[in-house]
C-alpha positions in Angstrom: 0.0 0.0 0.0 2.8 2.4 0.8 5.5 2.6 -1.9 7.7 5.0 0.0 9.9 3.3 2.6 10.7 6.6 4.4 7.2 6.9 5.7 7.1 5.5 9.2 3.7 4.1 10.3 4.4 4.9 14.0 5.0 8.6 13.2 1.8 8.6 11.0 -0.2 6.9 13.7 0.9 9.4 16.3 0.0 12.3 14.0 -3.4 10.7 13.4 -4.1 10.1 17.0 -2.9 13.6 18.0 -4.9 15.4 15.3 -7.5 13.2 13.7 -9.3 10.7 15.8 -12.9 10.8 14.6 -14.0 7.6 16.5 -11.9 8.3 19.7 -9.7 5.2 19.6 -7.2 6.8 22.0 -9.8 6.6 24.7 -10.7 2.9 24.3 -9.5 0.5 27.0 -9.9 -2.6 24.8 -6.4 -3.1 23.4 -7.5 -5.6 20.7 -10.2 -3.3 19.4 -7.9 -0.3 19.6 -5.3 -2.2 17.6 -7.9 -3.1 14.9 -9.0 0.5 14.7 -5.4 1.6 14.5 -4.8 -0.6 11.5 -7.8 1.0 9.8 -6.4 4.5 10.6 -3.0 3.4 9.2 -4.6 2.7 5.8 -6.1 6.1 5.6 -3.0 7.9 6.9 -0.7 6.1 4.4 -3.1 7.1 1.7 -2.8 10.7 2.7 1.0 10.4 2.8 0.9 9.0 -0.8 -1.6 11.7 -1.8 0.9 14.4 -0.6 3.8 12.6 -2.3 1.7 12.7 -5.5 1.1 16.4 -5.3 -2.4 16.5 -3.9 -3.2 19.8 -2.2 -3.8 19.9 1.6 -7.4 20.8 1.0 -8.0 17.8 -1.2 -6.2 15.4 1.3 -8.3 16.9 4.2 -11.4 16.4 2.2 -10.4 12.7 1.8 -10.2 12.4 5.6 -13.5 14.1 5.9 -15.1 11.6 3.6 -13.5 8.7 5.5 -14.9 10.0 8.8 -18.3 10.7 7.3 -18.8 7.7 5.1 -16.5 4.9 6.2 -16.7 5.6 10.0 -20.3 6.8 9.8 -19.8 9.7 12.2 -22.1 11.8 10.1 -21.4 15.0 8.3 -18.1 16.5 9.3 -18.5 19.8 11.1 -16.0 22.7 11.0 -14.0 21.4 14.0 -13.7 18.0 12.3 -12.5 19.5 9.1 -9.9 21.5 11.0 -8.7 18.3 12.5 -8.4 16.7 9.1 -6.5 19.7 7.8 -4.2 19.7 10.8 -3.5 16.1 10.2 -2.6 16.6 6.6 -0.4 19.6 7.5 1.4 17.5 10.2 1.9 14.6 7.8 3.3 17.1 5.2 5.7 18.6 7.8 6.8 15.2 9.0 7.6 14.1 5.5 9.4 17.3 4.7 11.4 17.0 7.9 12.4 13.4 7.1 13.2 14.0 3.5 10.3 12.0 2.1 9.3 14.8 -0.3 12.7 14.9 -2.1 
């Protein structure tokens, strides 16, 4: 799924949990369930990283995360705060990749 070896899933996961956690997996005590949900987040976050590497704009990548939350996670329409979380996540992934040379 991820064609770029410099993208670290642990870094992406931390970014996602810190900025974009639409179903609140950080707060779940069930470790097995949290692990399954984390794997699902990983898929979306890797996709965002690849979108960024492919030249997708931050707004387009944030809209992708909004659609994931709304449609795949069934949290309903994404409100302004949710969109800001998506945008923060995309910007944090972009900054991480820039700091780690993934965009070169």
